[in-house]
N, C-alpha and C positions, 0 to 999 in steps of 0.2 A: 504494500500500500504506500503510495507516495505521501510525503509530508503534507501536501496541500489537501489530501483527502482524509488525513488522520482526524479522529474525533478530538474535540476540545477536552481539556482537562476537566473532569467532573467537579473538582473543587471550585473552579471558576464558575461553572454553571450554577452550583449551589449559591455561591457568593452573590451573583447577579440577581438571582431570584429573591434572596433575602433582602438585598439592598432595595429592590423594587418595592417590597412590602414596607420596609422601614421608611423609605423616602416618601411613600404615599401616605404615611401616618397610620398604617394598619396595625403596626406592632412596634415594640422596642427590639433592639438588635439581639440582646441576650436570649430572650425566649424564642424569637424567630429562628435564630441560628441553632439553638438547641434542638428544636423540633426538626429543622431541615437536616441537620447532621444525623440525628437519630434515625430518620427515615432513609437517608441515602446510604448509611453504613459505609462510609468512605474509608480507605486506608488512612493511617495516621498522618502521613505526609500530605495527602490531598485535603484532609480535614483541617490541618494546620494552615494550608494555603488559603482555604476558604475563610478561616477566621481572620488571618492577616488582612485579606482583601476587604472584608466587610468592615472591620474596625478601622483599618487604615484609611479607607475611602471616607468614612464618616468623620474621622479626626481631621482630615485635610479638606473636607468638603468646600468651605468657602474659597480656599485657594484654588481648588480644582475647577470650580465654577468660573472663577476669574480667568483661568487659562483656557477653558473651553468656549466661553461666551463669544469671543471674536470669530470663532470657526463655525458657529451655528447661526442659521437664519430662521426666524420665525419660532414657533413653539415646537420644542422637541418632545416627542412622545415619551411618557414616563419610563417605559421599558428600555427604550433606546438611551435615555438619559442615564439610567442605572448602569447599563453596559459600558457606555462611554466614560463615565466617572470611574468605574473599576479599572478599565484599561489605562486611563490617564494616571490613576494612582500608581499602578504597577510600573509604568514607564518613568514617571517623574519622581516618585518617592520610594518605591520598593526596590528599584534598581534592576528590574527585569529588562533584559536586552530588547531594544526596539523591535527587531525583526520577530522575536518570539511573541511580544505583546501583540503586534499587528496580526501575525498569523493566527494566534490563539483566539483573539476576539473577533476577527473576521469569521473564523470557523464557527465560533459560538453564535454569532449573529445569524449565520446561515442555518445552523441546527435548531435554534430556538425561535427564529423569526422575530426576535426582539427588535432588530434594527436592520436597515438595508446594509448588506456587506460593503457596498461601495462607499457609503457614508462613513462607516467605521474605519475602513482602510484609509480614507483621505484624512479624517480628523486625527486619528492616532499617529499617523506619520508626521503631522504638522504641529501637534500640540506641544507647547513649551511651558516650562515653569515660569512663574512671574519673574520679571527681571530683578536682579539683586538690589537695584536702587529703589524698588517699590517697597516702601516702608509702611504701607497701609496695614492695619491689623489683619485684614483678610489675607494678604500676601505673606506677611511676616509671621503671624501666629495662627493663621487659619481660624480667626475669630471674627464675628460681627463687630463692627466698630463700637457699638454701645456697650457690648459685653466686655471688650478689652478695656474700655474706659472705667467700667465698674471695678474690674480687677485691679487697675492702677490705683483707684481711689481707696480700695480696701487694703492692698498689700504694699503700697508705696514703693520703697526701694527694692522690695522682694518681688515686685510684680513681673519684671522681665523674666526672672528665673522661673516663676510660677507658670507663666504662659508658655515658655519653652518646655517645661516639664509636662504640661498637659498634652503635648504631642507625642509623648513616649508611650509605648504599650503598657498596659496595666500588668504588673507582676502578679503571681499567685501568692496570696497570703493565707496561712493556716494557723489557727490556734490548735496546738497539738497537746494531746494528753500525755501522761507519763511514758507510755510505751510508743507514742507516735514517732519520735525521732529514730528509734531503732528500727521500727517497721519500715519507714521510708528509706533509710540508708541501706538496709538489707536488700531492698529491691533495686538499688542503684540510683535513687533520687538524691538530690543535694539540697541541704539547708544552707542558704547563702548568707543570711543575716537575721537578726531578731530586733524588732522594734516594738516596744510596749507589750512585750510578752507574746507577740505574734511573729511567726517565722515566714520569711520569704523563701519559697521553695521552687526548685526546678525539678519537675517530675520526669520520670522516664516512661510514663504511661498516663492515660487519662485518669483524672482524680478518682472517679468512682470505681476504677479498677484497682486502686491501691489497697493494700491490706490495712493501712492506717485508717482510711476512710470507712472501709467495710466493718472494721472493728470498733467504730465510734471513737477513734483516737485523733480525728482531724476534723476541724470545723472551719470552712472558708469564712474569713472576715477581714476587712481592712483594719489596720491598727488604729486609724482614726475613729472608726466605728466602735471598736472595742474600748477605746478611751472614754466613750460615753458611759459605759458600764462602770469603768474605773472611777468616774466622777462621783458615783454614789457612795464610795468608800466601802467599808467592810459590810457585806450583805449576809454573811453566814448566820443562819437561823432567823433572819429578818423577813417579815412580810413585805413584798415589793409588788407594786403595780407597774407593769410594762404596758404603757398606753400607746395606741397606734402601732401595735407590735408587728404588723406585717407577717412575714413568713416565720417569725419567731426566733430569729438569730440571736437577738439580745436576750430573749427569754431563756434560750438554751445556755448562753454564757452565765446568766444569773443563776440558773438552776445548778449548773456545774460548780458554781462558787458557793453553793449551799443555801441559796435563798429559797423562800417559799413564794413562788411566783404566780401571779395572775396576769395573763397576757390578754389584752383587750384589743380587738381588731374588728373593723366593719365588714370585711369581705370574708365570707365563710370559706372560700376555697383556699385562702392563705392559711387558715387554721389546719386544713388537711396537710399542707406542706409542713407546717410547724409540728404537727402530731407525728408525722413520719420521721422528721429529723430528730425530735426528742427521743423517739424510740430507738433510732440508730445509735444515739449517743448514750443510751442507757440511763436517761434521766426523765423528769416529768415536770409539767407545769399545768396549771388550770387555765383553760382557754375559754374566753367569753366573747361572744359576738355582740357588738354594740356600736351605734353611731355616736361618737364622742363629741359631736357638735351639740348633743343633748346630755343633760346630767346623767351620771351612772349611779344607780341606787345600790351602792356597796359601802361597807364600813370603811373608815379611813385607815391608812397604813403609815408606818414611820418613814417609808421610802417610796417615792413615786418617780418614775422615769417617763417623760414624754419626749420621744424622738419623733417629732411631728412631721406629717407630710409637708413637702416643700418643693421649691423650684428645682432642686437637684444640681444647683450650679457648682457645688463643690465636688461633683463626681463626673466631670466632663471627660476625664481620662478613661474611665470604665464605661461611661454612657455618652459617647460623643454626639449621638443624635440629638441630645438635649440642646446643644448650642444652636441647632437649626430650628428648633421649635419654640424656644423661650422668647418671651417678649416682656418689656417693662410692665405692661398691664397684667400679665399672668403672675408676675411677682407680687403685685399689690393684691390680687385675688387670693393668693396663697396666704399672705399675711393676715387677711381677714379670717380665713379658716383657722389659722394658728391662734388668733385671739380667742375664738370660741373654745378651742381645745384647751388652751391654757386656763381659761376661767373654770372649766369643768374639772380639769386636773387638780386645781387648787383645792376644790372641795373634798378631794380624796386624801389629802395630806393631814395627818393628825397633828395636834398641837405639839410644837417642838420638832416636828418632822422635816424632811428634806424633799424638795422637788428639783430634779435635774431636768432642764429643758435643753433640747438639742435639735438641730436641723443640719442636713447635709447640704447647706447653702452658705454662701459667703456674703449675701446681701444684707446690709444693716436692717432693711425693712423686716426681714424675717428673723434677725438676730437681736442685736443690741436695742434697736428701736422698739421691737416687739416686747422685749423684757422690760424696758424702761416704762412703757405704757402699762404693762401688767403691774409693776410695782406701784405705780401711781394709783391704780384702781384697787390694789389690795395692800393697804398699809400694814397688814399683819404679816407680810412677807418682807424679807430683806435679802440682798445678795451677800454671799460669803465667798471667800477664796476657794478655788478649786484645789483638790489634792494634786500631787504630782501625777501627771497623766502618762508619762513614759513616751510621749511623742512630741515632736517640735511644735511649738505653739507661738502665736502672736497675741499679746494682750489686747483685749477690747475694752470699751468703756465699762462694760459689765461682762464678766466671763472672759472667754478666750476663743480664738480661732486656731484650728490646727492648720499647719502649712501644707498645702497640696504639692509637695516636692518629693522626688524619689519614690514615686509609687503610692504616696499617701493621699487620701481624700481630704477635702476641705470641709470641716465641720465647725459649727458654732456651738459652744457648750456653756451653760450657766448653771450655777448651783444656788438655789434659793431656799432659805429656811423660814418656816412658819413660827411665829412667836409661841412660846410655851403657855 
C-alpha cells in the first residue's frame, strides 16, 4: 500500500472528533476524551497522541486561530475547523514534521469527510506561527486579552511566569497511601517530586491499570486542591461538612484523614462516582443530595468546607477549554451563586467552629471580594490565618492564592471562624 493510500493514525481521528465536540460546547475535554478512548481501545502510543493533540490544541487555541484566520475565507464548518486546528497545532507547537502533518490530515479529511482535502492541504502547508514580534496575549500566551489582563492584575510580577506555565501539560499528581510508592516503583513508575504531600508521578501504564490505584493506594488530586483540605487543620475524629462536594475527592481525603464526613452535592450522578471511589479507597462518607442555594436542614458541625462552584480560571492548564468559554459576565454570575452558598454554609458552622471557603478561581470577585462581602453580612465570623499549606502561595487581602506554577492549580482559600 502506498503512503498516500495509508489510513490516518487512529489517535488523530479520535482527537479531531473530541475537539469537535468540545469546541461546539457539547462537552468538556476530560470526559469526552475518556469516553472516546474507552470506546476506541487504542494502543498506548496512539492514545497518548490523541491526548496530546486534544489538550495541546485547546491550550494554544487563541494563537492557532490567529494563525489560521488569514488563510480562511468566510465561515469554516465546525468539523473542518477542528481538523485544521489539530493539524496546525501539530505543525506549529508539537513539532511534527510538515510533510507528515499534511499527509496525515489530508488523509483524515478524506476518510472522515470532515473537510475538503484540498483545503486542508493548502492551509496546513501555509500556516505559520504568529511572528515573534507579536506580543499580543493571544500570540504570546494563547490567552484572550481580558483574561491575560486579569492574571496580570492578580499575580503582578509573577504573572508572566504564570501565563507561560499555563501552556505546559498538566502532570499526574497522586496522593499515595503507605504502600503506594512501593507498588508504583515495583511496576517501573517514577515518583518525581512531592508537593504538599502529593506526588508527581510518571507512570509506565494507564493509572487505572496500576496496582496502587486498584489497591486504593492512589488518589488523583492536584496539590493545590489538597491544600484546601489542609486549610481545615486537624480533622481526625471531627464532624466535617464537605459542601458542593462534586465527585467526592475532598470527601475521600477527609475520610482518609479520619474525619466523619458528610458530603453534600446537587447532582446525584456525582454521588455515584464518589461512592465508587470511596469504596476503592476502603473508606466511607455520608452522601447527601441537596441544592445548596437553599438552606440545608442539618445540625451544625465544628468544621465546614465549601469548595464552591466557580469560573475554573485557576485550572486552565488541566481544563484549557475554559479560556475559550469564560466571559466577565459569567464570572459575576458565579459570584452571585457563591454568595448564596456561603450564606447557607455559615448556618452549618457551630459556635467557635471553622468555615474554609475555596474556589479554583483567581478572580477577586469570587475570592477576596466575595469573602469581604460575606464578613460584612455576618459579623459573627472573622478571618484567621491559614495553617501552612505545603504549596507556594501569594497572600490576598483575606486568605491566600496558590500559585499556578509547575503543574499546580490556582486556588483561592480563606479560613473563617465563627464566634464562640
